[in-house]
Structure formats: C-alpha cells, structure tokens
C-alpha atoms as a printed R data frame, in Angstrom:
    type eleno elety resid chain resno       x       y       z
1   ATOM     1    CA   UNK     A     1  43.246 107.282 108.138
2   ATOM     2    CA   UNK     A     2  46.814 104.595 108.329
3   ATOM     3    CA   UNK     A     3  48.443 105.650 104.768
4   ATOM     4    CA   UNK     A     4  51.396 103.467 104.132
5   ATOM     5    CA   UNK     A     5  54.227 104.459 101.144
6   ATOM     6    CA   UNK     A     6  57.392 104.792  99.917
7   ATOM     7    CA   UNK     A     7  59.526 107.340  99.986
8   ATOM     8    CA   UNK     A     8  63.337 108.779  99.870
9   ATOM     9    CA   UNK     A     9  65.069 110.452 102.679
10  ATOM    10    CA   UNK     A    10  65.870 114.185 101.698
11  ATOM    11    CA   UNK     A    11  67.129 114.793 105.364
12  ATOM    12    CA   UNK     A    12  68.749 113.756 108.325
13  ATOM    13    CA   UNK     A    13  68.988 115.754 111.811
14  ATOM    14    CA   UNK     A    14  70.053 112.931 114.705
15  ATOM    15    CA   UNK     A    15  66.836 111.096 115.139
16  ATOM    16    CA   UNK     A    16  64.416 112.744 112.490
17  ATOM    17    CA   UNK     A    17  64.263 112.872 109.047
18  ATOM    18    CA   UNK     A    18  62.373 114.730 106.054
19  ATOM    19    CA   UNK     A    19  60.873 112.317 102.787
20  ATOM    20    CA   UNK     A    20  59.348 112.844 100.104
21  ATOM    21    CA   UNK     A    21  57.930 110.347  97.184
22  ATOM    22    CA   UNK     A    22  60.951 111.457  94.756
23  ATOM    23    CA   UNK     A    23  60.399 112.627  91.654
24  ATOM    24    CA   UNK     A    24  57.578 114.716  93.881
25  ATOM    25    CA   UNK     A    25  58.952 117.327  96.194
26  ATOM    26    CA   UNK     A    26  56.437 116.682  98.689
27  ATOM    27    CA   UNK     A    27  58.284 116.678 102.014
28  ATOM    28    CA   UNK     A    28  56.963 115.547 105.538
29  ATOM    29    CA   UNK     A    29  58.710 114.302 109.102
30  ATOM    30    CA   UNK     A    30  59.181 111.092 110.536
31  ATOM    31    CA   UNK     A    31  61.209 109.041 112.747
32  ATOM    32    CA   UNK     A    32  62.572 104.825 112.902
33  ATOM    33    CA   UNK     A    33  61.480 102.253 114.310
34  ATOM    34    CA   UNK     A    34  63.573 101.833 116.920
35  ATOM    35    CA   UNK     A    35  64.721  97.805 115.467
36  ATOM    36    CA   UNK     A    36  66.294  99.492 112.302
37  ATOM    37    CA   UNK     A    37  67.835 101.552 114.532
38  ATOM    38    CA   UNK     A    38  69.521  98.627 116.756
39  ATOM    39    CA   UNK     A    39  70.613  96.346 112.889
40  ATOM    40    CA   UNK     A    40  72.432  99.822 112.474
41  ATOM    41    CA   UNK     A    41  74.045  99.593 115.920
42  ATOM    42    CA   UNK     A    42  77.940  99.340 114.166
43  ATOM    43    CA   UNK     A    43  76.658 102.619 112.257
44  ATOM    44    CA   UNK     A    44  75.921 105.857 113.505
45  ATOM    45    CA   UNK     A    45  73.410 106.387 111.262
46  ATOM    46    CA   UNK     A    46  71.823 103.215 109.911
47  ATOM    47    CA   UNK     A    47  69.180 105.110 107.670
48  ATOM    48    CA   UNK     A    48  71.242 108.051 105.738
49  ATOM    49    CA   UNK     A    49  70.443 110.786 102.495
50  ATOM    50    CA   UNK     A    50  69.154 109.165  99.715
51  ATOM    51    CA   UNK     A    51  67.758 106.095 101.137
52  ATOM    52    CA   UNK     A    52  64.683 104.344  99.421
53  ATOM    53    CA   UNK     A    53  62.194 103.676 102.705
54  ATOM    54    CA   UNK     A    54  58.737 101.483 103.528
55  ATOM    55    CA   UNK     A    55  56.926 104.210 105.437
56  ATOM    56    CA   UNK     A    56  53.316 104.634 107.414
57  ATOM    57    CA   UNK     A    57  51.850 107.920 108.609
58  ATOM    58    CA   UNK     A    58  48.723 109.034 110.280
59  ATOM    59    CA   UNK     A    59  47.486 111.275 108.245
60  ATOM    60    CA   UNK     A    60  43.936 112.210 110.792
61  ATOM    61    CA   UNK     A    61  46.854 113.140 113.501
62  ATOM    62    CA   UNK     A    62  47.077 116.817 114.581
63  ATOM    63    CA   UNK     A    63  50.466 116.853 112.818
64  ATOM    64    CA   UNK     A    64  51.141 113.523 111.756
65  ATOM    65    CA   UNK     A    65  54.396 112.076 111.744
66  ATOM    66    CA   UNK     A    66  55.897 109.385 109.558
67  ATOM    67    CA   UNK     A    67  57.648 105.669 111.051
68  ATOM    68    CA   UNK     A    68  59.894 104.578 108.522
69  ATOM    69    CA   UNK     A    69  59.640 100.714 108.128
70  ATOM    70    CA   UNK     A    70  62.293  99.530 105.894
71  ATOM    71    CA   UNK     A    71  64.755 100.701 104.192
72  ATOM    72    CA   UNK     A    72  64.992  99.613 100.715
73  ATOM    73    CA   UNK     A    73  68.464  97.677  99.499
74  ATOM    74    CA   UNK     A    74  71.143 100.199  98.720
75  ATOM    75    CA   UNK     A    75  72.302  99.841  95.160
76  ATOM    76    CA   UNK     A    76  75.579 101.974  96.396
77  ATOM    77    CA   UNK     A    77  76.677 104.364  99.785
78  ATOM    78    CA   UNK     A    78  79.759 106.598 100.398
79  ATOM    79    CA   UNK     A    79  80.505 105.081 104.046
80  ATOM    80    CA   UNK     A    80  83.418 106.287 106.351
81  ATOM    81    CA   UNK     A    81  85.220 105.842 109.388
82  ATOM    82    CA   UNK     A    82  85.075 107.812 111.845
83  ATOM    83    CA   UNK     A    83  87.288 111.276 112.651
84  ATOM    84    CA   UNK     A    84  88.753 109.268 115.332
85  ATOM    85    CA   UNK     A    85  89.032 106.261 113.627
86  ATOM    86    CA   UNK     A    86  86.884 104.230 116.044
87  ATOM    87    CA   UNK     A    87  85.316 101.289 114.073
88  ATOM    88    CA   UNK     A    88  82.133 103.624 114.084
89  ATOM    89    CA   UNK     A    89  81.276 104.606 110.487
90  ATOM    90    CA   UNK     A    90  79.182 107.205 109.555
91  ATOM    91    CA   UNK     A    91  77.398 106.552 105.707
92  ATOM    92    CA   UNK     A    92  77.017 110.479 104.434
93  ATOM    93    CA   UNK     A    93  74.521 108.597 101.912
94  ATOM    94    CA   UNK     A    94  73.495 106.267  99.428
95  ATOM    95    CA   UNK     A    95  72.291 105.059  96.027
96  ATOM    96    CA   UNK     A    96  73.959 107.804  94.439
97  ATOM    97    CA   UNK     A    97  74.941 108.251  90.697
98  ATOM    98    CA   UNK     A    98  77.623 110.652  90.681
99  ATOM    99    CA   UNK     A    99  79.869 112.106  92.987
100 ATOM   100    CA   UNK     A   100  81.735 115.528  92.948
101 ATOM   101    CA   UNK     A   101  84.895 115.928  95.381
102 ATOM   102    CA   UNK     A   102  86.188 119.343  95.671
103 ATOM   103    CA   UNK     A   103  89.442 120.196  96.094
104 ATOM   104    CA   UNK     A   104  91.484 123.867  96.347
105 ATOM   105    CA   UNK     A   105  95.169 124.077  95.340
106 ATOM   106    CA   UNK     A   106  95.068 126.525  98.625
107 ATOM   107    CA   UNK     A   107  92.666 127.920 101.016
108 ATOM   108    CA   UNK     A   108  92.424 125.032 101.871
109 ATOM   109    CA   UNK     A   109  95.078 123.395 100.618
110 ATOM   110    CA   UNK     A   110  94.005 120.114  99.275
111 ATOM   111    CA   UNK     A   111  94.598 117.018 101.076
112 ATOM   112    CA   UNK     A   112  95.294 114.211  99.016
113 ATOM   113    CA   UNK     A   113  95.008 111.274 101.490
114 ATOM   114    CA   UNK     A   114  91.448 112.257 101.982
115 ATOM   115    CA   UNK     A   115  91.454 112.569  98.252
116 ATOM   116    CA   UNK     A   116  92.474 109.175  97.896
117 ATOM   117    CA   UNK     A   117  90.398 107.268 100.338
118 ATOM   118    CA   UNK     A   118  87.368 109.733  99.648
119 ATOM   119    CA   UNK     A   119  88.057 108.029  95.278
120 ATOM   120    CA   UNK     A   120  88.644 104.444  97.288
121 ATOM   121    CA   UNK     A   121  86.331 104.096  98.775
122 ATOM   122    CA   UNK     A   122  83.483 105.520  95.614
123 ATOM   123    CA   UNK     A   123  85.578 102.565  93.557
124 ATOM   124    CA   UNK     A   124  84.651 100.162  95.865
125 ATOM   125    CA   UNK     A   125  80.954 100.668  95.168
126 ATOM   126    CA   UNK     A   126  81.546 101.443  92.105
127 ATOM   127    CA   UNK     A   127  80.524 105.678  92.414
128 ATOM   128    CA   UNK     A   128  81.253 107.798  89.182
129 ATOM   129    CA   UNK     A   129  83.384 110.645  90.553
130 ATOM   130    CA   UNK     A   130  84.008 113.462  89.604
131 ATOM   131    CA   UNK     A   131  87.089 115.806  90.833
132 ATOM   132    CA   UNK     A   132  86.526 120.302  90.968
133 ATOM   133    CA   UNK     A   133  89.133 122.052  91.054
134 ATOM   134    CA   UNK     A   134  87.319 125.679  92.866
135 ATOM   135    CA   UNK     A   135  88.597 128.691  93.025
136 ATOM   136    CA   UNK     A   136  91.281 128.550  89.984
137 ATOM   137    CA   UNK     A   137  90.477 132.148  90.183
138 ATOM   138    CA   UNK     A   138  92.560 131.711  93.131
139 ATOM   139    CA   UNK     A   139  95.435 130.312  91.000
140 ATOM   140    CA   UNK     A   140  99.081 132.202  91.127
141 ATOM   141    CA   UNK     A   141 101.923 130.979  88.980
142 ATOM   142    CA   UNK     A   142 103.406 128.765  91.343
143 ATOM   143    CA   UNK     A   143  99.817 126.989  91.913
144 ATOM   144    CA   UNK     A   144  99.152 126.519  87.879
145 ATOM   145    CA   UNK     A   145 102.268 123.968  88.394
146 ATOM   146    CA   UNK     A   146 100.623 121.875  91.489
147 ATOM   147    CA   UNK     A   147  97.396 122.239  89.468
148 ATOM   148    CA   UNK     A   148  99.154 120.733  86.542
149 ATOM   149    CA   UNK     A   149 100.548 118.297  88.345
150 ATOM   150    CA   UNK     A   150  97.559 116.945  90.504
151 ATOM   151    CA   UNK     A   151  95.450 117.033  86.907
152 ATOM   152    CA   UNK     A   152  98.432 114.879  85.891
153 ATOM   153    CA   UNK     A   153  98.116 112.257  88.472
154 ATOM   154    CA   UNK     A   154  94.492 111.952  88.660
155 ATOM   155    CA   UNK     A   155  93.710 111.821  85.293
156 ATOM   156    CA   UNK     A   156  96.381 108.751  84.508
157 ATOM   157    CA   UNK     A   157  94.445 107.172  87.139
158 ATOM   158    CA   UNK     A   158  91.324 107.803  85.645
159 ATOM   159    CA   UNK     A   159  89.430 110.380  86.671
160 ATOM   160    CA   UNK     A   160  87.679 113.623  84.925
161 ATOM   161    CA   UNK     A   161  89.236 116.158  86.844
162 ATOM   162    CA   UNK     A   162  87.470 119.688  86.343
163 ATOM   163    CA   UNK     A   163  88.476 123.538  86.783
164 ATOM   164    CA   UNK     A   164  85.693 125.060  88.239
165 ATOM   165    CA   UNK     A   165  84.662 129.035  89.647
166 ATOM   166    CA   UNK     A   166  81.855 129.806  91.315
167 ATOM   167    CA   UNK     A   167  83.928 133.518  91.328
168 ATOM   168    CA   UNK     A   168  84.047 134.119  87.643
169 ATOM   169    CA   UNK     A   169  81.632 131.127  86.366
170 ATOM   170    CA   UNK     A   170  84.023 128.662  84.795
171 ATOM   171    CA   UNK     A   171  82.848 125.878  83.695
172 ATOM   172    CA   UNK     A   172  79.533 125.787  86.613
173 ATOM   173    CA   UNK     A   173  77.506 125.253  82.972
174 ATOM   174    CA   UNK     A   174  78.922 122.302  82.074
175 ATOM   175    CA   UNK     A   175  78.625 120.470  86.112
176 ATOM   176    CA   UNK     A   176  75.086 121.987  85.708
177 ATOM   177    CA   UNK     A   177  74.656 119.893  82.601
178 ATOM   178    CA   UNK     A   178  76.518 116.544  84.279
179 ATOM   179    CA   UNK     A   179  73.720 116.883  87.370
180 ATOM   180    CA   UNK     A   180  70.768 117.335  84.959
181 ATOM   181    CA   UNK     A   181  68.450 114.065  85.677
182 ATOM   182    CA   UNK     A   182  70.488 112.707  88.463
183 ATOM   183    CA   UNK     A   183  71.036 112.391  91.852
184 ATOM   184    CA   UNK     A   184  74.675 114.225  92.504
185 ATOM   185    CA   UNK     A   185  76.642 114.401  96.087
186 ATOM   186    CA   UNK     A   186  78.745 117.195  96.504
187 ATOM   187    CA   UNK     A   187  81.386 116.730  99.244
188 ATOM   188    CA   UNK     A   188  84.362 118.414 100.143
189 ATOM   189    CA   UNK     A   189  86.546 119.193 102.931
190 ATOM   190    CA   UNK     A   190  86.144 122.796 104.663
191 ATOM   191    CA   UNK     A   191  86.127 125.743 103.071
192 ATOM   192    CA   UNK     A   192  86.467 124.152  99.698
193 ATOM   193    CA   UNK     A   193  83.618 126.631  98.563
194 ATOM   194    CA   UNK     A   194  81.366 124.185  98.863
195 ATOM   195    CA   UNK     A   195  78.323 126.425  99.317
196 ATOM   196    CA   UNK     A   196  78.747 128.486  97.122
197 ATOM   197    CA   UNK     A   197  79.640 126.822  94.379
198 ATOM   198    CA   UNK     A   198  75.873 124.983  94.429
199 ATOM   199    CA   UNK     A   199  74.204 128.272  94.803
200 ATOM   200    CA   UNK     A   200  76.380 128.834  91.210
201 ATOM   201    CA   UNK     A   201  75.383 125.494  89.665
202 ATOM   202    CA   UNK     A   202  71.703 126.853  91.100
203 ATOM   203    CA   UNK     A   203  70.697 130.132  92.442
204 ATOM   204    CA   UNK     A   204  67.688 128.664  93.088
205 ATOM   205    CA   UNK     A   205  68.709 127.305  96.157
206 ATOM   206    CA   UNK     A   206  68.080 129.007  99.112
207 ATOM   207    CA   UNK     A   207  67.959 125.623 101.456
208 ATOM   208    CA   UNK     A   208  64.634 122.512 101.635
209 ATOM   209    CA   UNK     A   209  61.402 124.255 100.750
210 ATOM   210    CA   UNK     A   210  59.421 123.334 103.095
211 ATOM   211    CA   UNK     A   211  56.141 125.099 102.624
212 ATOM   212    CA   UNK     A   212  53.953 125.166 105.963
213 ATOM   213    CA   UNK     A   213  55.739 121.447 107.654
214 ATOM   214    CA   UNK     A   214  57.415 123.016 110.971
215 ATOM   215    CA   UNK     A   215  60.563 121.861 111.601
216 ATOM   216    CA   UNK     A   216  60.870 123.338 115.246
217 ATOM   217    CA   UNK     A   217  61.474 119.488 116.017
218 ATOM   218    CA   UNK     A   218  64.261 118.743 114.124
219 ATOM   219    CA   UNK     A   219  66.200 121.937 114.994
220 ATOM   220    CA   UNK     A   220  68.896 121.682 116.987
221 ATOM   221    CA   UNK     A   221  72.380 122.201 118.511
222 ATOM   222    CA   UNK     A   222  74.635 120.600 115.834
223 ATOM   223    CA   UNK     A   223  72.659 122.667 112.459
224 ATOM   224    CA   UNK     A   224  76.460 122.778 110.798
225 ATOM   225    CA   UNK     A   225  76.530 119.485 110.521
226 ATOM   226    CA   UNK     A   226  73.055 117.953 108.116
227 ATOM   227    CA   UNK     A   227  72.666 115.812 105.115
228 ATOM   228    CA   UNK     A   228  70.272 117.090 103.125
229 ATOM   229    CA   UNK     A   229  69.088 116.891  99.648
230 ATOM   230    CA   UNK     A   230  67.499 119.886  96.970
231 ATOM   231    CA   UNK     A   231  65.500 119.279  94.076
232 ATOM   232    CA   UNK     A   232  67.697 121.382  91.356
233 ATOM   233    CA   UNK     A   233  65.101 123.784  89.141
234 ATOM   234    CA   UNK     A   234  67.656 121.805  86.206
235 ATOM   235    CA   UNK     A   235  66.146 118.913  86.851
236 ATOM   236    CA   UNK     A   236  67.368 116.178  89.203
237 ATOM   237    CA   UNK     A   237  68.176 115.765  92.464
238 ATOM   238    CA   UNK     A   238  71.617 116.939  94.535
239 ATOM   239    CA   UNK     A   239  72.826 116.174  98.103
240 ATOM   240    CA   UNK     A   240  74.994 118.878 100.065
241 ATOM   241    CA   UNK     A   241  77.444 117.439 103.436
242 ATOM   242    CA   UNK     A   242  79.349 119.646 105.471
243 ATOM   243    CA   UNK     A   243  82.783 119.692 105.096
244 ATOM   244    CA   UNK     A   244  84.159 116.271 105.991
245 ATOM   245    CA   UNK     A   245  87.583 116.544 108.788
246 ATOM   246    CA   UNK     A   246  88.585 113.174 108.387
247 ATOM   247    CA   UNK     A   247  87.853 109.845 106.114
248 ATOM   248    CA   UNK     A   248  88.651 106.398 107.299
249 ATOM   249    CA   UNK     A   249  88.157 102.921 105.390
250 ATOM   250    CA   UNK     A   250  86.002 100.561 106.401
251 ATOM   251    CA   UNK     A   251  85.144  97.338 105.333
252 ATOM   252    CA   UNK     A   252  87.860  97.087 102.984
253 ATOM   253    CA   UNK     A   253  90.236  93.567 103.001
254 ATOM   254    CA   UNK     A   254  94.285  94.573 102.357
255 ATOM   255    CA   UNK     A   255  93.751  92.639  99.615
256 ATOM   256    CA   UNK     A   256  90.955  94.086  97.544
257 ATOM   257    CA   UNK     A   257  92.538  97.635  98.018
258 ATOM   258    CA   UNK     A   258  94.525  97.867  95.424
259 ATOM   259    CA   UNK     A   259  91.605  96.370  92.652
260 ATOM   260    CA   UNK     A   260  90.107 100.110  93.919
261 ATOM   261    CA   UNK     A   261  93.106 102.282  92.522
262 ATOM   262    CA   UNK     A   262  92.209 101.947  88.556
263 ATOM   263    CA   UNK     A   263  96.023 102.596  87.212
264 ATOM   264    CA   UNK     A   264  96.909  99.080  89.835
265 ATOM   265    CA   UNK     A   265  93.985  97.246  88.567
266 ATOM   266    CA   UNK     A   266  94.863  97.981  85.410
267 ATOM   267    CA   UNK     A   267  97.955  96.375  85.650
268 ATOM   268    CA   UNK     A   268  98.178  93.489  88.435
269 ATOM   269    CA   UNK     A   269  96.899  90.728  85.796
270 ATOM   270    CA   UNK     A   270 100.389  91.016  84.868
271 ATOM   271    CA   UNK     A   271 101.832  90.446  88.484
272 ATOM   272    CA   UNK     A   272 104.107  87.206  88.756
273 ATOM   273    CA   UNK     A   273 102.173  86.497  91.889
274 ATOM   274    CA   UNK     A   274  98.617  86.074  92.709
275 ATOM   275    CA   UNK     A   275  97.281  87.507  95.276
276 ATOM   276    CA   UNK     A   276 100.436  89.778  94.878
277 ATOM   277    CA   UNK     A   277  99.944  92.990  97.894
278 ATOM   278    CA   UNK     A   278 102.456  94.849  95.496
279 ATOM   279    CA   UNK     A   279 104.826  95.690  98.240
280 ATOM   280    CA   UNK     A   280 107.792  93.146  98.357
281 ATOM   281    CA   UNK     A   281 106.437  90.452  96.117
282 ATOM   282    CA   UNK     A   282 109.213  89.928  93.136
283 ATOM   283    CA   UNK     A   283 107.918  90.949  89.477
284 ATOM   284    CA   UNK     A   284 105.142  92.721  90.974
285 ATOM   285    CA   UNK     A   285 103.890  94.706  87.311
286 ATOM   286    CA   UNK     A   286 102.075  97.561  90.148
287 ATOM   287    CA   UNK     A   287 105.887  98.320  91.558
288 ATOM   288    CA   UNK     A   288 106.901  98.264  87.884
289 ATOM   289    CA   UNK     A   289 104.199 101.098  86.617
290 ATOM   290    CA   UNK     A   290 105.574 103.688  88.854
291 ATOM   291    CA   UNK     A   291 109.564 103.083  88.939
292 ATOM   292    CA   UNK     A   292 108.617 103.617  85.282
293 ATOM   293    CA   UNK     A   293 106.064 106.979  85.906
294 ATOM   294    CA   UNK     A   294 103.038 104.987  84.119
295 ATOM   295    CA   UNK     A   295 101.909 104.754  87.795
296 ATOM   296    CA   UNK     A   296 101.945 108.470  89.773
297 ATOM   297    CA   UNK     A   297 105.031 107.481  93.088
298 ATOM   298    CA   UNK     A   298 102.208 109.387  95.163
299 ATOM   299    CA   UNK     A   299  99.247 106.968  94.293
300 ATOM   300    CA   UNK     A   300 101.687 104.178  95.756
301 ATOM   301    CA   UNK     A   301 102.128 105.666  98.469
302 ATOM   302    CA   UNK     A   302  98.712 106.337  99.518
303 ATOM   303    CA   UNK     A   303  98.347 103.092  98.770
304 ATOM   304    CA   UNK     A   304 100.988 101.999 100.988
305 ATOM   305    CA   UNK     A   305  99.943 104.194 104.027
306 ATOM   306    CA   UNK     A   306  96.240 102.662 103.971
307 ATOM   307    CA   UNK     A   307  97.065  99.059 103.906
308 ATOM   308    CA   UNK     A   308  99.237 100.534 107.326
309 ATOM   309    CA   UNK     A   309  96.069 102.122 108.212
310 ATOM   310    CA   UNK     A   310  94.019  99.116 107.096
311 ATOM   311    CA   UNK     A   311  96.582  96.590 109.519
312 ATOM   312    CA   UNK     A   312  96.440  98.640 112.236
313 ATOM   313    CA   UNK     A   313  92.599  99.375 112.704
314 ATOM   314    CA   UNK     A   314  91.184  96.529 111.883
C-alpha cells in the first residue's frame, strides 16, 4: 500500500534522510527524487534538516523506504559558502525558531570574524540569535576582561549574550526554558563544548532513538558530520550541528550587507547619501557612530572585511 504524507527531515547523512511527522517522533528512512537533487545543484544539500517535505512510501515493502517528492517553502534557513570560499554552498538547517551560537573566550579562542558572518546570515533570514559564552568556569582574570569587552560589543549591537557552563550548571536552566516548544539550532566552531552543553540541557539525549529501524545503509565514513534533530524532554526540538570551520556569506549584495548589522541599521537613515556604503562617503552616520564609540570599531572592521570578501568572490 502506497502511503503519502507530510514530514520533517530530522537527520541528513549524505544522500539518505530520516523523516518524522512532527510533533510525533516516529522515524523512517527516505531518499530524494533525482529531479529535486538537480534543482539544488548550487548547494551541496538540496534537502536540509528542518525541511518540511511531501513523501510517499510503500508500506508493504520488505524494508519500506520513503521517497521525498517535494520540499515545502522554507520560512528561513542558515546557509554558508563552503570553507574554501568556492561558489558551492551548504544549507545548515531550515525552519528555525531560534539559533544558539556557542563561543568560548579560550579553549578555543573566540573567532570574531566567524561570529559576525554567522550573525549576518541569521539577520538576513530573520532568525533570532542568542550568543552563549560557554566554559565560564574556566575564565581567568585576564579572560574576564576580554569576556566583558565581548559582551559589551554584542549586547551593544542588540544581541542577547548569556554566560553558561555545562560543568557548573550556570544558566543551563535558562537555556533549557528558552528551547521549550520551539525548534532551536545549536552551532559553533569545533571545541566550544556544544555536545556537553546540550547533554546538560537535556540529560536524556543519547542520540536519535530509532527503535527497530536499521540504519546500516545510513552509516558512512563521516559520522561526525551529520546534522541531526533531537526531541527535547521538556518540549520542542533541538538541531545539533558538527563544528563549523569556516563561514562564507552566500547570496548577499554588498549594498544590503550593512542592513544586517543591527547597530548600523539603527543609524544609516541619517547618512547624507543613499545608498551609502559607509566606507568613503562624506556625512556617513555609520562612520560617525564608529568614531563616537556608539558602534564598536571591531564590528565595523568586520563589515569592511565582508565587503572585500564579497567583491573578491562575486
């Protein structure tokens, strides 16, 4: 008997997927039709975790395998250019309510360029983002000053910044409550303690519970690069991502880039010229705000770096 339905992609492993008809957690494997794969030729993954899809499945087959036939329009998604800054892009996840970007002051050192590019992408797709400073139990007196400066920059830009520690439990309850009844993405560079923090938020998470489903055909060499959604015991769903090395911007015009810096967006209407690139024009309100300290110089320099990158790889 051929069954048709609507489900959400909860795991992506190369060309194979796991689906579930959320909010129920009842997993089954699926593949995609070739025509869908061709449509996503500019992306390494035309179907992403979080996508809502139409599927069909022969329930009478010895090993039923679903077929993804159509992807529903996405309300948002996180996309990045491949680490080598080629024209190839990768969709990290789709249809998100919130993103938690995890950083550390040390072990590893926070990468401001990565943080800013990630935040710009979230702004472009209107995804609420909270920055979590993890491993606060390891903060020394020297790093304390650096952390306060970091918090000042990003809170000044308009972002929520929360100090957390999986080891001591600092603000873990707060983050757990923020995840309730929503789809949240947890991301960051390798080594920031994302997995440990996730387990502290929900100790019941030991991996996707597949029941009697055989996933032998889903296993591959790159088991640490899978993107995966998990149900949270307190309600809602969490998408876990592997550590990200690089984050190149995709499909952004240089004229719109500054609108994805909230602190620039607040003042740019006062620029003498429109449009204004905020680089050389006289009477630029953004440059004046940088000079006065209203906009952090580090963020402005990051913006200039992105402009140069977009010109180079356009």
